[in-house]
Backbone as CSV, one residue per row, in Angstrom:
resi,resn,N_x,N_y,N_z,CA_x,CA_y,CA_z,C_x,C_y,C_z
1,MET,-33.913,-26.466,17.602,-34.070,-26.210,16.541,-34.982,-27.014,15.989
2,ARG,-35.881,-26.832,15.015,-36.965,-27.056,13.906,-36.510,-28.050,12.969
3,GLU,-37.180,-28.878,12.591,-37.122,-30.004,11.683,-37.552,-29.067,10.157
4,PRO,-36.817,-29.261,9.267,-37.286,-28.478,7.896,-38.552,-28.897,7.523
5,GLY,-39.235,-27.794,6.818,-40.889,-27.804,6.874,-41.761,-28.110,7.907
6,TYR,-41.125,-27.422,9.061,-41.704,-26.982,10.044,-42.502,-25.697,10.016
7,GLU,-43.789,-25.812,10.691,-44.164,-24.297,10.713,-43.503,-23.081,10.655
8,VAL,-43.742,-21.992,9.893,-42.634,-20.883,10.378,-43.072,-19.980,11.541
9,TRP,-42.317,-19.638,12.437,-42.796,-18.560,13.347,-43.767,-17.760,12.870
10,ASP,-44.488,-16.764,13.638,-44.846,-15.683,13.420,-44.380,-14.396,13.979
11,ARG,-43.559,-14.940,14.683,-42.810,-13.772,15.708,-41.595,-14.317,16.552
12,ARG,-40.710,-13.944,16.711,-39.347,-14.597,17.584,-39.054,-13.870,18.399
13,THR,-38.946,-13.910,19.475,-38.507,-13.036,20.693,-37.381,-13.662,21.470
14,VAL,-36.318,-13.195,21.795,-35.343,-13.469,22.648,-35.552,-13.118,24.023
15,TYR,-35.332,-13.790,25.090,-35.610,-13.240,26.455,-33.660,-13.398,27.150
16,THR,-33.919,-12.520,27.532,-32.261,-12.344,28.162,-32.393,-12.217,29.925
17,LEU,-31.995,-13.153,30.643,-31.872,-13.028,32.107,-30.606,-12.693,32.149
18,VAL,-30.420,-11.838,33.335,-28.592,-11.667,33.509,-28.976,-12.615,35.151
19,ALA,-27.628,-13.212,35.160,-27.414,-14.222,36.457,-26.218,-14.577,36.931
20,LEU,-25.830,-14.758,37.952,-24.603,-14.910,38.609,-24.058,-16.180,37.759
21,GLN,-22.788,-16.255,37.608,-22.366,-17.738,36.927,-22.811,-18.940,37.652
22,PRO,-23.079,-19.079,38.654,-23.151,-20.384,39.749,-24.641,-20.775,39.258
23,VAL,-25.596,-19.594,38.992,-26.643,-19.899,38.579,-26.753,-20.521,37.160
24,THR,-26.275,-19.952,36.417,-26.186,-20.323,35.120,-25.770,-21.396,34.833
25,ASP,-24.948,-21.667,35.696,-23.970,-23.606,35.422,-25.092,-24.276,36.071
26,GLN,-25.941,-24.060,36.692,-26.792,-24.730,37.480,-28.196,-25.028,36.735
27,TRP,-28.222,-23.765,35.941,-29.203,-24.171,34.967,-29.211,-25.160,33.859
28,GLU,-27.816,-24.678,33.124,-27.100,-25.532,31.921,-27.319,-27.089,32.299
29,LEU,-26.571,-27.341,33.317,-26.853,-28.798,34.257,-27.953,-29.020,34.106
30,TYR,-29.264,-28.463,34.576,-30.565,-29.113,34.219,-30.984,-29.361,32.813
31,VAL,-30.735,-28.160,32.223,-31.068,-28.427,30.948,-30.270,-29.586,30.135
32,ARG,-29.113,-29.805,30.167,-28.186,-30.524,29.686,-28.818,-32.074,30.094
33,SER,-29.248,-32.355,31.156,-29.853,-33.442,31.784,-31.379,-34.110,31.310
34,HIS,-31.774,-32.930,30.449,-32.837,-33.603,29.946,-33.095,-33.537,28.531
35,VAL,-31.610,-33.421,27.975,-31.509,-33.249,26.501,-32.222,-34.753,26.100
36,GLY,-32.732,-34.551,24.908,-33.415,-35.911,24.243,-34.914,-36.523,24.562
37,GLU,-35.224,-35.870,25.526,-36.950,-35.706,26.045,-37.272,-35.325,24.963
38,LYS,-38.741,-36.163,24.556,-39.711,-35.601,23.609,-40.620,-34.819,24.450
39,TYR,-41.298,-33.893,23.616,-42.320,-32.809,23.906,-43.663,-33.648,24.112
40,ASP,-44.697,-33.441,24.762,-46.230,-33.843,24.738,-47.040,-33.095,23.898
41,GLU,-46.861,-34.166,22.413,-47.752,-33.356,21.340,-49.375,-33.292,21.853
42,GLN,-49.952,-34.228,22.554,-51.342,-34.045,23.053,-51.404,-32.997,24.142
43,ASP,-50.516,-32.297,24.829,-50.919,-31.327,25.659,-50.950,-30.171,25.055
44,ILE,-50.062,-30.118,23.814,-50.088,-29.403,23.148,-51.104,-28.605,22.272
45,LEU,-51.760,-29.823,21.886,-52.957,-29.886,21.097,-53.841,-29.368,22.272
46,ASP,-53.914,-29.785,23.430,-54.849,-29.611,24.186,-55.106,-28.189,24.648
47,LEU,-53.872,-27.635,24.575,-53.758,-25.723,24.910,-54.126,-25.386,23.756
48,LEU,-53.966,-25.721,22.354,-54.518,-25.151,21.520,-55.907,-24.934,21.349
49,LEU,-56.588,-26.100,21.556,-57.788,-26.394,21.484,-58.699,-25.745,22.851
50,GLY,-57.994,-25.391,23.883,-58.789,-24.784,24.966,-59.245,-25.467,26.025
51,ARG,-58.361,-26.736,26.077,-58.620,-27.723,27.151,-57.364,-28.332,27.982
52,LYS,-57.615,-28.195,29.166,-56.835,-28.246,30.081,-56.072,-29.276,30.052
53,PRO,-54.687,-29.414,30.012,-53.568,-30.439,29.307,-53.644,-31.476,30.531
54,VAL,-53.176,-32.533,30.493,-53.240,-33.309,31.358,-52.121,-34.326,31.529
55,ASP,-51.546,-34.709,32.449,-49.910,-34.973,32.370,-49.747,-36.507,31.759
56,HIS,-49.329,-36.624,30.463,-49.001,-37.737,30.214,-47.313,-38.341,30.076
57,GLY,-46.528,-37.318,30.920,-45.282,-37.848,31.545,-44.369,-37.120,30.734
58,ARG,-44.805,-36.150,29.733,-43.981,-35.498,28.826,-44.186,-34.063,29.143
59,ARG,-43.389,-33.017,28.967,-43.579,-31.570,29.148,-43.791,-30.812,27.785
60,ILE,-44.498,-29.681,27.475,-44.686,-28.786,26.264,-43.155,-27.975,26.625
61,CYS,-42.992,-27.295,25.459,-41.181,-26.787,25.512,-41.519,-25.417,26.543
62,SER,-42.647,-24.632,26.641,-42.736,-23.808,27.690,-42.985,-23.985,29.040
63,ALA,-43.382,-25.760,29.574,-43.468,-26.280,30.827,-42.053,-26.465,31.289
64,PHE,-41.325,-26.889,30.254,-39.745,-27.230,30.144,-38.629,-26.074,30.583
65,ALA,-39.301,-25.080,30.063,-38.613,-23.691,30.309,-39.076,-23.153,31.806
66,THR,-39.898,-23.199,31.945,-40.288,-22.925,33.414,-39.525,-23.955,34.668
67,ASP,-40.007,-24.946,34.211,-39.244,-26.199,35.169,-37.887,-25.569,35.503
68,SER,-37.115,-25.304,34.031,-35.625,-24.956,34.291,-35.350,-23.835,35.088
69,LEU,-36.177,-22.739,34.990,-36.054,-21.551,35.925,-36.643,-21.693,37.246
70,GLN,-37.657,-22.662,37.341,-38.060,-22.835,38.768,-37.012,-23.485,39.517
71,ALA,-36.036,-24.452,38.864,-34.765,-25.465,39.414,-33.884,-24.668,39.855
72,VAL,-33.715,-23.251,39.100,-32.637,-22.404,39.786,-32.969,-21.130,40.487
73,GLY,-34.060,-21.405,40.750,-35.373,-20.237,41.605,-35.121,-18.907,41.267
74,VAL,-35.510,-18.939,39.745,-35.637,-17.455,39.140,-36.788,-17.499,38.364
75,TRP,-37.699,-18.248,38.826,-39.370,-17.937,38.253,-40.172,-17.287,39.401
76,PRO,-40.581,-16.210,38.643,-41.374,-15.377,39.703,-42.104,-16.048,40.643
77,SER,-42.589,-16.097,42.200,-43.110,-16.802,43.020,-44.630,-16.639,42.958
78,VAL,-45.069,-15.441,42.290,-46.278,-15.173,41.968,-47.048,-15.972,40.617
79,LEU,-45.893,-16.618,40.147,-46.540,-17.424,39.261,-46.245,-18.912,39.380
80,SER,-46.994,-19.297,40.720,-46.725,-20.563,41.266,-47.845,-21.383,40.905
81,HIS,-47.999,-21.705,39.274,-48.962,-22.319,39.100,-48.062,-23.512,38.363
82,PRO,-48.898,-24.918,38.272,-48.176,-25.861,37.592,-47.590,-25.927,36.494
83,SER,-46.018,-25.967,35.971,-45.769,-25.501,34.589,-46.333,-26.245,33.570
84,LEU,-46.931,-27.467,34.016,-47.915,-27.614,32.517,-48.798,-26.960,31.983
85,GLN,-49.296,-26.146,33.098,-50.172,-24.876,32.436,-49.538,-23.686,31.960
86,THR,-48.128,-23.424,31.629,-47.472,-22.825,30.672,-47.585,-22.696,29.453
87,THR,-48.315,-21.572,28.931,-48.415,-21.357,27.495,-46.942,-20.521,27.110
88,PRO,-46.993,-20.417,25.918,-45.770,-19.536,25.381,-46.056,-18.068,25.953
89,ASP,-46.948,-17.922,25.997,-47.516,-16.299,26.529,-47.159,-16.145,27.772
90,THR,-47.578,-17.050,28.623,-47.533,-17.097,30.315,-46.099,-17.159,30.578
91,LEU,-44.936,-18.011,29.543,-43.587,-18.093,29.702,-42.885,-16.501,29.535
92,ALA,-43.565,-16.232,28.524,-42.897,-14.703,28.272,-43.355,-13.526,29.293
93,PHE,-44.751,-13.787,29.669,-44.940,-12.751,30.958,-44.177,-13.050,31.946
94,GLY,-43.850,-14.357,32.308,-43.030,-14.617,33.743,-41.559,-14.177,33.271
95,LEU,-41.267,-14.221,32.216,-39.769,-13.656,32.178,-39.567,-12.276,32.036
96,SER,-40.737,-11.592,32.022,-40.936,-10.492,31.600,-41.120,-9.697,33.393
97,VAL,-41.709,-10.273,34.166,-41.650,-9.951,35.302,-40.623,-10.283,36.256
98,GLY,-39.785,-11.503,35.964,-38.634,-11.516,36.534,-37.384,-10.608,36.143
99,GLY,-37.747,-9.894,35.228,-36.925,-8.843,34.739,-35.969,-9.214,33.658
100,ALA,-36.392,-9.833,32.996,-35.926,-10.580,31.392,-35.974,-9.180,30.452
101,LEU,-34.810,-9.258,29.544,-35.022,-8.351,28.478,-35.228,-8.879,27.226
102,ALA,-36.383,-8.496,26.495,-37.237,-9.142,25.660,-36.672,-8.230,24.283
103,THR,-36.048,-9.097,23.434,-35.540,-8.695,21.948,-36.508,-9.409,20.712
104,GLU,-37.117,-8.692,19.733,-37.695,-8.974,18.996,-36.751,-9.171,17.837
105,MET,-36.789,-10.675,17.265,-35.596,-10.733,16.245,-36.487,-11.305,14.820
106,PRO,-36.039,-11.100,13.937,-36.514,-11.275,12.559,-36.966,-12.851,12.486
107,VAL,-37.912,-13.509,11.585,-38.550,-14.576,11.892,-37.698,-15.242,10.228
């Protein structure tokens, strides 16, 4: 959930992956175990400016999503790069390669 006054999205796509309940349960446990962690604003800025992100001990949102999918074995192995280098578009590509259904939503 974004804070009030946060920049408006230019697009919003929801990706749906079909998984067995044990995988879903494992993924939910992973995600819940990281509730409250802050994102790495400096790495986000580095990506926007075309610089290689540096590990500051925090992740960007797409890196967190990638890590959560790797944790349950549903991230395509062909994309075995460091999660820190996962941009939102790379995340979308990885989800598509993994068979996720993309649904465009109103912003």
